[in-house]
C-alpha positions in Angstrom: 23.3 16.1 -42.1 24.6 16.9 -38.6 23.6 18.9 -35.7 26.2 20.7 -33.6 26.0 22.0 -30.0 28.7 24.2 -28.6 29.4 23.9 -24.9 30.9 26.4 -22.5 34.5 25.3 -23.3 34.1 25.8 -27.0 34.0 22.1 -27.8 31.7 21.0 -30.5 29.4 18.0 -29.8 28.5 16.6 -33.3 25.5 14.3 -33.6 25.8 12.9 -37.0 22.4 11.8 -38.2 23.9 10.3 -41.3 26.1 8.1 -39.1 23.1 6.8 -37.3 21.3 6.1 -40.5 24.4 4.5 -41.9 24.6 2.3 -38.8 20.9 1.4 -39.3 21.6 0.4 -42.9 24.6 -1.7 -41.9 22.8 -3.5 -39.1 19.3 -3.9 -40.5 19.9 -7.6 -41.2 20.9 -8.2 -37.6 17.8 -6.4 -36.4 15.6 -8.1 -39.0 16.9 -11.6 -37.9 16.3 -10.8 -34.3 12.8 -9.5 -35.0 12.0 -12.6 -37.1 13.3 -14.9 -34.3 11.4 -13.0 -31.6 8.3 -13.0 -33.7 8.6 -16.8 -34.2 9.2 -17.2 -30.5 6.2 -15.0 -29.7 4.1 -17.0 -32.1 5.1 -20.2 -30.3 4.4 -18.7 -26.9 1.1 -17.4 -28.0 0.0 -20.7 -29.5 1.2 -22.9 -26.7 0.2 -20.6 -23.7 -2.8 -21.7 -21.7 -5.7 -19.2 -22.0 -6.4 -17.3 -18.8 -9.7 -15.8 -17.7 -10.1 -12.8 -15.4 -13.2 -12.4 -13.2 -13.9 -9.0 -11.6 -15.8 -8.1 -8.4 -16.3 -4.6 -7.0 -16.4 -3.5 -3.4 -17.6 -0.1 -2.2 -16.1 1.4 0.9 -19.5 2.9 2.0 -19.2 6.2 3.8 -23.0 7.0 3.7 -24.2 4.8 6.5 -27.3 5.9 8.5 -27.2 7.9 11.7 -27.7 4.9 13.9 -24.7 3.1 12.3 -22.6 6.2 12.6 -23.4 6.4 16.3 -22.8 2.7 17.0 -19.7 2.5 14.7 -17.5 4.9 16.5 -14.8 2.3 17.0 -13.0 0.7 14.0 -14.5 2.9 11.3 -12.5 3.5 8.0 -11.0 6.9 7.4 -11.8 8.5 4.1 -8.3 9.7 3.2 -6.3 8.2 0.3 -3.8 6.4 2.5 -6.7 4.5 4.1 -8.1 3.5 0.7 -4.6 2.2 -0.4 -4.4 0.4 2.9 -7.6 -1.4 2.0 -6.1 -2.4 -1.3 -3.2 -3.9 0.5 -5.5 -5.7 2.9 -7.4 -7.3 0.0 -4.0 -8.6 -1.3 -2.8 -9.7 2.1 -2.1 -13.3 3.4 -4.9 -13.0 5.9 -7.6 -12.7 3.2 -5.7 -15.1 1.0 -5.6 -17.8 3.6 -9.2 -17.2 4.5 -10.2 -17.8 0.9 -8.0 -20.9 0.6 -9.6 -22.4 3.7 -13.2 -21.4 2.9 -13.0 -22.7 -0.7 -10.7 -25.6 0.2 -8.4 -24.6 -2.7 -5.4 -26.6 -1.4 -7.4 -29.8 -2.1 -8.9 -28.5 -5.4 -7.2 -30.5 -8.1 -8.2 -28.0 -10.8 -6.9 -25.1 -8.8 -3.6 -26.8 -7.9 -3.0 -28.2 -11.4 0.0 -26.7 -13.2 -1.7 -25.4 -16.3 0.9 -23.5 -18.2 2.8 -23.6 -21.5 4.7 -26.5 -22.8 8.0 -24.8 -21.9 6.9 -24.2 -18.3 5.8 -27.8 -18.0 9.2 -29.0 -19.1 11.0 -26.6 -16.6 8.8 -27.9 -13.7 9.4 -31.5 -14.7 13.2 -30.9 -14.7 12.9 -29.3 -11.3 10.9 -32.2 -9.9 13.5 -34.6 -11.1 16.5 -32.7 -9.6 14.6 -32.1 -6.3 16.3 -34.9 -4.3 14.4 -34.0 -1.1 11.1 -35.4 -2.6 12.6 -38.8 -3.0 12.9 -39.3 0.8 9.6 -37.8 2.0 7.8 -39.9 4.6 4.3 -40.2 6.1 5.5 -38.4 9.2 5.6 -35.2 7.3 1.9 -35.2 6.5 1.2 -32.1 8.6 4.2 -30.3 7.0 2.9 -31.4 3.5 -0.6 -30.1 4.3 0.7 -26.8 5.4 3.0 -26.7 2.3 0.0 -27.3 0.1 -1.9 -24.6 1.9 0.9 -22.1 1.5 1.3 -23.1 -2.2 -2.4 -22.4 -2.7 -2.0 -19.1 -1.0 0.9 -18.3 -3.3 -1.3 -19.0 -6.4 -4.1 -16.8 -5.0 -1.7 -13.9 -4.3 0.0 -14.3 -7.6 -3.1 -14.1 -9.7 -5.0 -11.4 -7.7 -4.9 -7.8 -8.7 -6.8 -5.0 -6.7 -7.1 -1.5 -8.1 -8.9 1.6 -7.1 -11.5 2.8 -9.7 -10.4 6.4 -10.4 -10.8 8.7 -7.4 -13.8 6.8 -6.1 -14.2 4.6 -3.1 -14.7 1.5 -5.3 -12.1 -1.2 -5.2 -11.9 -3.6 -8.2 -10.9 -7.2 -7.4 -9.5 -9.1 -10.5 -8.6 -12.7 -10.3 -7.0 -14.6 -13.2 -7.3 -18.4 -13.6 -7.4 -20.9 -16.5 -11.0 -21.8 -15.5 -13.6 -19.0 -15.8 -15.8 -20.6 -13.1 -12.9 -20.8 -10.7 -11.8 -17.3 -11.4 -15.3 -16.0 -10.6 -15.5 -18.2 -7.4 -12.2 -17.0 -6.1 -12.9 -13.3 -6.9 -16.3 -13.5 -5.0 -14.6 -15.4 -2.2 -12.0 -12.7 -1.8 -14.8 -10.0 -1.6 -16.8 -12.0 0.8 -13.8 -12.8 3.1 -12.9 -9.1 3.0 -16.3 -8.2 4.4 -16.1 -11.0 7.0 -12.6 -9.7 8.0 -14.0 -6.2 8.4 -16.8 -7.5 10.7 -14.4 -9.6 12.6 -11.9 -6.8 13.0 -14.6 -4.4 14.2 -15.9 -7.1 16.6 -12.4 -7.8 17.9 -11.8 -4.1 18.3 -15.0 -3.4 20.2 -14.5 -6.6 22.3 -11.0 -5.5 23.2 -12.3 -2.0 23.9 -15.1 -3.3 26.2 -12.6 -5.5 28.1 -10.3 -2.6 28.5 -13.1 -0.3 29.5 -14.4 -2.8 32.0 -11.0 -2.9 33.7 -10.8 0.8 33.7 -14.3 1.1 35.1 -13.4 -1.1 38.0 -10.3 1.0 38.7 -12.3 4.2 38.4 -15.1 3.0 40.6 -12.6 2.1 43.3 -10.8 5.4 42.9 -14.1 7.4 43.1 -15.1 5.6 46.3 -11.7 6.2 47.8 -11.6 9.9 47.0 -15.2 10.4 48.2 -14.4 8.7 51.5 -11.3 10.8 51.9 -13.4 13.9 51.5 -15.9 12.8 54.2 -13.1 11.8 56.6 -11.4 15.1 56.1 -14.6 16.9 56.9 -15.1 14.9 60.1 -11.5 15.3 61.2 -11.5 19.1 60.7 -15.1 19.7 61.9 -16.2 21.0 58.5 -20.0 20.3 59.2 -22.2 21.6 56.4 -25.9 22.5 56.4 -27.1 22.8 52.9 -24.3 24.1 50.7 -22.3 26.0 53.4 -20.5 25.2 56.6 -22.4 25.5 60.0 -19.7 27.8 61.3 -20.3 30.2 58.4 -24.0 30.2 59.0 -23.5 30.9 62.7 -21.2 33.7 62.0 -23.8 35.2 59.6 -26.5 34.9 62.2 -24.3 36.4 65.0 -23.5 39.4 62.8 -27.2 40.0 62.2 -28.0 39.7 65.9 -25.1 42.1 66.7 -26.4 44.7 64.3 -29.8 44.4 66.0 -28.3 44.7 69.5 -26.3 47.8 68.5 -29.5 49.3 67.2 -31.3 48.6 70.4 -28.5 50.1 72.4 -28.6 53.2 70.4 -32.3 53.5 70.8 -32.1 53.0 74.6 -29.3 55.6 74.8 -31.4 58.1 72.8 -34.5 57.6 75.0 -32.4 58.0 78.2 -30.7 61.1 76.9 -34.1 62.6 75.9 -35.9 62.0 79.2 -32.9 63.3 81.2 -32.9 66.5 79.2 -36.7 66.9 80.0 -36.1 66.3 83.6 -33.1 68.6 83.9 -35.0 71.4 82.0 -38.1 70.9 84.1 -40.3 71.3 81.0 -43.7 69.9 81.9 -44.9 70.3 78.4 -42.1 68.2 76.8 -43.4 65.0 75.2 -41.7 61.8 76.1 -42.9 58.8 74.1 -42.8 56.3 76.9 -44.5 59.0 79.3 -47.6 58.9 77.1 -48.0 55.2 77.8 -47.9 55.9 81.6 -51.4 56.1 83.2 -50.0 58.0 86.2 -48.4 60.7 84.1 -51.5 61.1 82.0 -53.7 61.4 85.1 -51.5 64.0 86.7 -51.3 65.9 83.5 -55.1 66.0 83.2 -55.4 67.2 86.8 -52.6 69.7 86.2 -54.3 71.1 83.1 -57.7 71.2 84.8 -56.2 73.1 87.8 -54.3 75.4 85.5 -57.5 76.2 83.6 -59.5 76.8 86.8 -56.7 78.9 88.3 -56.6 81.1 85.2 -60.3 81.7 85.4 -60.3 82.6 89.1 -57.3 84.8 88.7 -58.9 86.7 85.9 -62.1 87.1 87.7 -61.1 87.3 91.4 -57.5 88.2 91.2 -54.3 86.3 91.4 -54.1 86.5 95.2 -57.4 85.0 95.7 -57.2 82.1 98.1 -58.8 79.8 95.8 -56.2 80.8 93.1 -53.4 80.3 95.6 -54.7 76.9 96.5 -55.0 75.9 92.8 -51.4 77.0 92.1 -50.2 74.7 95.0 -52.2 71.8 93.6 -50.6 72.5 90.2 -47.2 72.4 91.8 -47.9 69.1 93.4 -49.2 67.7 90.2 -46.0 68.8 88.5 -43.8 67.2 91.1 -45.6 63.9 90.8 -45.2 64.1 87.0 -41.4 64.5 87.2 -41.2 61.8 89.9 -42.8 59.5 87.4 -40.5 60.7 84.6 -37.6 59.9 87.0 -38.8 56.4 87.4 -39.1 56.1 83.6 -35.6 57.4 83.2 -34.4 54.7 85.6 -36.1 52.0 83.5 -34.4 53.5 80.4 -31.0 53.2 82.2 -31.8 49.6 82.9 -32.8 48.9 79.3 -29.6 50.6 78.1 -27.4 48.5 80.4 -29.2 45.3 79.1 -28.7 46.4 75.5 -25.0 47.1 76.1 -24.5 43.8 77.8 -26.2 41.9 74.9 -24.1 43.9 72.4 -20.9 43.0 74.2 -21.9 39.3 74.3 -22.7 39.3 70.7 -19.4 41.0 69.8 -17.5 38.3 71.7 -19.4 35.5 69.9 -18.8 37.1 66.5 -15.0 37.3 67.3 -15.0 33.7 68.3 -17.0 32.6 65.2 -14.8 34.7 62.9 -11.7 32.8 64.2 -13.4 29.5 63.7 -14.4 30.4 60.2 -10.9 31.6 59.3 -9.4 28.3 60.3 -12.2 26.5 58.4 -11.4 28.5 55.2 -7.8 27.5 55.4 -8.7 23.9 55.8 -11.2 24.2 52.9 -8.3 24.7 50.5 -7.3 21.1 51.0 -10.9 20.0 51.1 -11.6 21.6 47.8 -8.6 19.8 46.3 -9.9 16.5 47.6 -13.4 17.4 46.3 -12.0 18.2 42.8 -10.2 14.9 42.7 -13.3 13.0 43.8 -15.4 14.9 41.2 -12.8 14.1 38.4 -12.9 10.4 39.2 -16.6 10.5 39.3 -16.9 12.1 35.9 -14.4 9.7 34.4 -16.3 6.8 35.9 -19.5 8.0 34.4 -17.9 8.6 30.9 -16.2 5.2 30.8 -19.4 3.5 31.9 -21.3 5.1 29.0 -18.6 4.1 26.5 -18.6 0.6 27.9 -22.3 0.4 27.3 -21.9 1.7 23.7 -19.1 -0.9 23.0 -21.2 -3.7 24.4 -24.1 -2.7 22.2 -21.8 -2.4 19.2 -20.6 -6.0 19.5 -24.0 -7.3 18.7 -24.6 -4.9 15.8 -23.5 -6.7 12.6 -22.6 -3.7 10.3 -19.6 -2.9 8.2 -18.6 0.1 6.2 -18.0 -1.8 3.0 -20.3 -3.8 0.7 -20.1 -5.7 -2.6 -21.7 -3.7 -5.4 -20.8 -6.1 -8.3 -20.3 -9.8 -8.0 -17.9 -11.7 -10.3 -19.4 -13.7 -13.1 -17.5 -16.3 -15.2 -15.9 -14.5 -18.1 -16.8 -15.6 -21.6 -13.5 -14.8 -23.3 -9.9 -15.1 -22.1 -8.0 -12.1 -20.9 -4.6 -13.6 -21.6 -2.7 -14.1 -23.7 -3.5 -11.2 -26.0 -1.9 -12.8 -29.0 -1.5 -9.7 -31.2 -0.2 -7.7 -28.3 2.1 -10.5 -27.2 3.4 -10.9 -30.8 3.9 -7.1 -31.0 5.8 -7.1 -27.7 8.0 -9.9 -28.8 8.7 -8.1 -32.1 9.6 -4.9 -30.1 11.8 -6.9 -27.8 13.5 -8.5 -30.8 14.0 -5.1 -32.4 15.5 -3.9 -29.1 17.8 -6.9 -28.8 18.8 -6.5 -32.5 19.4 -2.8 -32.0 21.5 -3.6 -29.0 23.5 -6.2 -30.9 23.9 -3.9 -33.8 25.0 -1.1 -31.5 27.5 -3.4 -29.9 28.8 -4.4 -33.4 29.1 -0.8 -34.4 30.9 0.0 -31.1 33.2 -2.9 -31.8 33.8 -1.8 -35.4 37.1 -0.1 -34.8 38.5 -0.5 -38.3 39.2 1.8 -41.1 36.1 2.3 -43.3 36.4 5.7 -44.9 39.0 8.2 -46.0 37.7 10.7 -43.3 38.7 8.2 -40.6 42.2 8.0 -42.1 42.6 11.8 -42.1 41.0 12.3 -38.7 42.7 9.5 -36.8 46.1 9.3 -38.5 46.4 12.8 -39.7 47.7 11.5 -43.1 46.7 11.9 -46.6 44.2 9.4 -47.9 45.4 8.2 -51.3 42.4 6.1 -52.2 41.0 2.6 -52.1 42.0 -0.8 -53.6 38.8 -2.9 -54.2 38.5 -6.4 -52.9 39.4 -8.7 -55.9 38.9 -12.4 -56.5 42.4 -13.8 -55.9 42.2 -16.6 -58.4 45.0 -19.0 -59.3 44.9 -18.5 -63.0 48.4 -18.1 -64.7 48.4 -15.0 -66.8 51.9 -15.0 -68.5 52.1 -18.4 -70.2 54.1 -17.0 -73.1 57.1 -16.2 -70.9 57.1 -19.4 -68.9 60.1 -20.7 -70.9 62.3 -17.7 -70.0 63.8 -18.1 -66.5 64.5 -14.3 -66.3 60.8 -13.4 -66.9 58.3 -12.6 -64.3 55.7 -15.3 -63.9 52.5 -14.0 -62.2 50.5 -16.7 -60.5 47.2 -14.7 -60.3 45.6 -12.0 -62.2 45.5 -9.8 -59.1 49.1 -8.9 -59.5 48.4 -7.8 -63.1 45.2 -5.9 -62.3 46.4 -2.4 -63.2 47.7 -3.6 -66.5 44.5 -5.4 -67.4 42.3 -2.6 -66.0 44.2 0.7 -66.4 41.0 2.8 -66.0 39.9 1.1 -62.7 39.6 2.8 -59.4 42.5 0.8 -58.2 44.7 2.2 -60.9 43.5 5.7 -60.1 44.5 5.2 -56.4 48.0 4.1 -57.5 48.2 7.2 -59.8 47.3 9.3 -56.7 50.2 7.6 -54.9 52.5 8.5 -57.8 51.4 12.1 -57.8 52.0 12.2 -54.0 55.5 10.8 -54.5 56.3 13.2 -57.3 55.2 16.2 -55.3 56.6 15.0 -52.0 60.0 13.9 -53.3 60.4 16.2 -56.2 64.1 16.9 -55.5 65.2 13.3 -56.1 66.0 12.0 -59.5 65.3 8.4 -58.4 62.6 8.1 -55.8 62.9 5.3 -53.3 59.3 4.4 -52.1 58.6 1.9 -49.4 55.3 0.0 -49.3 54.5 -0.9 -45.6 51.6 -2.1 -43.6 50.9 -2.7 -39.9 50.1 -6.4 -40.0 50.8 -9.3 -42.3 48.2 -10.2 -44.9 47.0 -6.7 -45.6 47.9 -6.8 -49.3 51.0 -4.6 -49.3 52.8 -7.0 -51.7 49.9 -6.9 -54.2 49.9 -3.1 -54.0 53.7 -3.0 -54.4 53.6 -5.2 -57.6 50.7 -3.2 -59.1 52.2 0.1 -58.2 55.5 -0.8 -59.9 53.7 -2.2 -62.9 51.7 1.0 -63.2 54.8 3.2 -63.1 56.6 1.0 -65.6 53.6 1.0 -68.0 53.7 4.8 -68.0 57.3 4.7 -69.3 59.3 5.1 -66.1 62.3 3.0 -65.3 61.0 1.0 -62.3 62.8 -1.6 -60.1 60.7 -3.5 -57.6 62.6 -5.0 -54.6 61.1 -7.6 -52.3 62.7 -6.6 -49.0 60.5 -8.8 -46.8 63.2 -11.4 -46.0 61.0 -13.3 -43.6 57.8 -13.5 -45.7 58.5 -12.5 -49.3 55.0 -12.1 -50.6 56.0 -10.3 -53.8 58.4 -13.1 -54.7 55.7 -15.7 -54.2 53.3 -13.7 -56.4 55.5 -13.1 -59.4 58.9 -14.8 -58.9 58.4 -18.3 -57.5 60.9 -19.7 -60.0 63.7 -17.3 -59.0 66.9 -18.9 -57.8 68.8 -15.8 -56.7 67.8 -12.5 -55.4 68.4 -9.8 -52.7 70.2 -12.0 -50.2 72.7 -13.2 -52.8 73.3 -9.6 -53.8 73.9 -8.4 -50.3 75.7 -11.4 -48.9 77.6 -12.8 -51.9 78.2 -9.6 -53.8 76.4 -10.7 -56.9 75.4 -8.1 -59.4 71.7 -7.2 -59.1 71.2 -7.3 -62.8 72.1 -11.0 -62.7 69.3 -11.5 -60.2 66.6 -9.4 -61.9 63.4 -10.8 -63.3 61.8 -8.7 -66.0 58.3 -8.1 -67.3 58.6 -7.8 -71.0 55.2 -6.2 -71.3 56.0 -3.2 -69.1 59.8 -3.3 -68.7 59.6 -3.5 -64.9 62.6 -5.1 -63.2 62.1 -7.2 -60.1 64.7 -8.2 -57.5 63.2 -11.1 -55.6 64.0 -12.4 -52.1 64.9 -16.0 -52.4 64.8 -17.3 -48.8 66.3 -20.8 -48.7 66.7 -20.7 -44.9 65.7 -18.3 -42.1 67.6 -15.1 -41.8 67.9 -14.1 -38.1 69.6 -10.8 -38.9 67.3 -9.4 -41.6 67.2 -5.9 -40.0 71.0 -5.7 -40.0 71.1 -6.7 -43.7 68.5 -4.0 -44.7 70.3 -1.3 -42.8 73.8 -2.5 -43.9 76.3 -0.7 -46.1 75.7 -3.2 -48.8 72.1 -2.3 -48.9 73.0 1.4 -49.1 75.4 0.7 -52.0 72.8 -1.4 -53.7 70.2 1.4 -53.6 72.8 3.9 -54.7 73.8 1.6 -57.6 70.2 1.0 -58.7 69.3 4.7 -58.4 71.5 5.6 -61.3 69.5 3.3 -63.6 65.9 3.8 -62.4 63.3 6.5 -61.9 61.5 4.7 -59.1 62.6 2.0 -56.7 59.6 0.4 -55.1 60.5 -1.6 -52.0 58.1 -4.2 -50.5 59.0 -3.8 -46.9 58.0 -6.2 -44.0 55.0 -5.1 -41.8 55.8 -2.7 -39.0 53.9 -4.7 -36.3 55.8 -8.0 -35.9 59.4 -7.0 -37.0 61.7 -4.0 -37.0 63.1 -4.4 -40.5 61.2 -1.4 -42.0 62.3 0.8 -39.1 65.9 -0.2 -39.7 65.6 0.8 -43.3 63.5 3.9 -42.9 66.5 6.3 -43.3 67.1 4.8 -46.8 63.6 5.4 -48.0 62.4 8.7 -49.5 58.7 8.1 -48.9 56.3 5.5 -47.6 52.9 4.4 -48.9 51.0 2.9 -46.0 48.6 0.0 -46.8 45.7 -0.7 -44.3 43.2 -3.5 -44.9 39.6 -2.2 -45.0 37.4 -3.5 -42.2 40.1 -5.7 -40.7 43.0 -3.6 -39.3 42.1 -1.8 -36.1 42.5 2.0 -36.2 44.2 1.9 -32.8 47.0 -0.4 -33.7 47.8 1.7 -36.8 47.8 4.9 -34.9 50.0 3.4 -32.1 52.4 2.0 -34.7 52.9 5.3 -36.4 53.3 7.1 -33.1 56.2 4.7 -32.3 57.7 5.2 -35.8 58.0 9.0 -36.1 60.5 8.8 -39.1 58.1 6.6 -41.1 55.2 8.9 -40.2 57.1 11.9 -41.3 58.0 10.4 -44.7 54.5 8.8 -45.2 53.0 10.0 -48.5 49.6 8.7 -47.7 47.4 5.7 -46.9 45.7 3.2 -49.2 42.7 1.2 -47.9 43.1 -2.2 -49.4 40.5 -5.0 -50.0 37.6 -2.7 -49.9 34.1 -4.3 -50.3 32.6 -1.5 -52.3 29.0 -2.7 -51.7 29.5 -2.6 -48.0 31.4 0.6 -48.2 28.2 2.3 -49.5 26.8 1.8 -46.0 29.5 3.9 -44.4 29.1 6.9 -46.6 28.1 10.2 -45.2 26.8 13.3 -46.8 29.6 15.3 -48.4 32.2 12.6 -48.2 34.1 11.1 -51.1 32.2 7.8 -50.8 28.9 9.6 -50.9 29.5 10.8 -54.5 31.1 7.5 -55.6 28.1 6.6 -57.7 28.4 9.9 -59.6 32.1 9.7 -60.5 32.3 5.9 -60.8 31.4 6.3 -64.5 35.0 7.6 -65.0 36.2 4.2 -63.9 36.2 1.1 -66.1 37.0 -2.1 -64.3 37.1 -4.2 -67.5 39.1 -3.5 -70.7 
């Protein structure tokens, strides 16, 4: 099974689930061993760890204090946002609270608290540290204060290490957890932390209010002095500028107002006097005796003359009507009336003169008042201009006065708050000694170790899979090398049992030292034999135009089993009736000769160098008819590549081709020497042998890339020494290996 994702560039990202499952099957032992070791280690840790007890105390950050507290706690109160709550969590875990608890409970001198109660492994580690700590060997009494402080800091470290403060949900409750090997000590320290937290809150509030009161006192003194200075400046400015006030206004303004009022009255009096004078003058000029003048009515003389005038007029009218107008008495009465009238107008003249006098007085008073108003107006204008500066001074004085009063009030509140012992936090749940340990949780610890072991095992397994860069399946051969996969050669027990005892007396007979070289003869229906038949078909189809096919067996590195494959391949071809000649061309490490021709005295070197006939050097297998030309190396041959590419070698192959159907050549490996490359032009086809699970894919690929002629003539690849049980772990769905169990019944490993 596989899942494919196609990206924008058309590339296919294949996630092979079968590959993952196969890796799990291959590495499960590693994972199991790691899990078992981790479980054992976890069991040891769980059984040797000192049990730890956790005590819990709860503190409420109280926001519902009464009104009096709210009024008196204006300074230093806790905000109710989340950052403030988290700040209180950090405060509970701070060195300030920790040192206060250490000092209050005298934890630095508490042997139980300072004792190193931990696992056996931890005790061993601390003992080793104490031994290698050379500075302790030379400590002196003079360092007592340093040692005391060191013990105090050590106790603080233990407190901070074992404390844990958490917020309960979204509430304002803080949970204080302290862990210790002693349940009583855990409860005592947890309660001590809560208590010191409240004390610290009170002290911080007291310190804040005390600092505030000191600061306020200083500011009050400054403001008092400023208020006095500004007030005095106002008074001096008033005196210097004559700004005398009566009530809420200046005296000059009041005088101007009064003069304006008096001027209005004077103007009214002048108008009245002028009107009276004008009226009486009109009466006098008209001579109207009957005209009424207001002031004339108040004159006794005018009233008396008027009475006499009226009486005379009445009497004259009666006499004239009775005695005639020319009567002497009537004439006398008319003269009296004229006298009375003259006297009346004389009196009116005198009144008119008094009116003139009154008018002159009113006019003089009006003029005087107008002059006074003008003078007062000028003084008031100058005073108003000066008042701009005065008002600025008054505002400054008023500001300092208000600030002084405000700060004085705050100072009194701060002073009162110093003596009010209230805090906005309280303990709502005290810690009690726990009855059961909180650590270690043995099952959880064991499970954690198992998971850790599984993770480590998976990592090791993944590393091993990553480092597994060898050929495991035929698909890898096709994908990486681009060559045909011919089949597998199973891993066989390379025993030392002699198999051809009957031919030991014949020096020209092949003598096989082990049954491995005779495997395809003894097991003709085996999977190995089927692989070699696949190689034969590849040769027949790939080199069909040749009567005699020269096939080279090569590998990348020594020890991959190419000689064993060469011998068995030649034996298989010979057993099928073909004329087969096997040549051991590995002149530096003749593996085929060691396997089937240790007794040979002459071989390929004698043929090439001394001109011996190859038939005189052949060894034969009477059972199959295979001929073998060994390589008898009596001393090192430094020019082996020249020999294999020489004219003599070409003539030898040409000679042997006339009498054989197949010439199988066991060539040297391609990695260490160049012999196979030198002889590549003489070979019709190559069968490449790679050791399963041992030869790196990269080295094979690079070797073939540097040998283009060998790659071009390569008929296919055989994976040798395959562990079939392990190979099942590398199978994937649809591959040849996946169906091996189904078609393996066609193979018979034993005769």
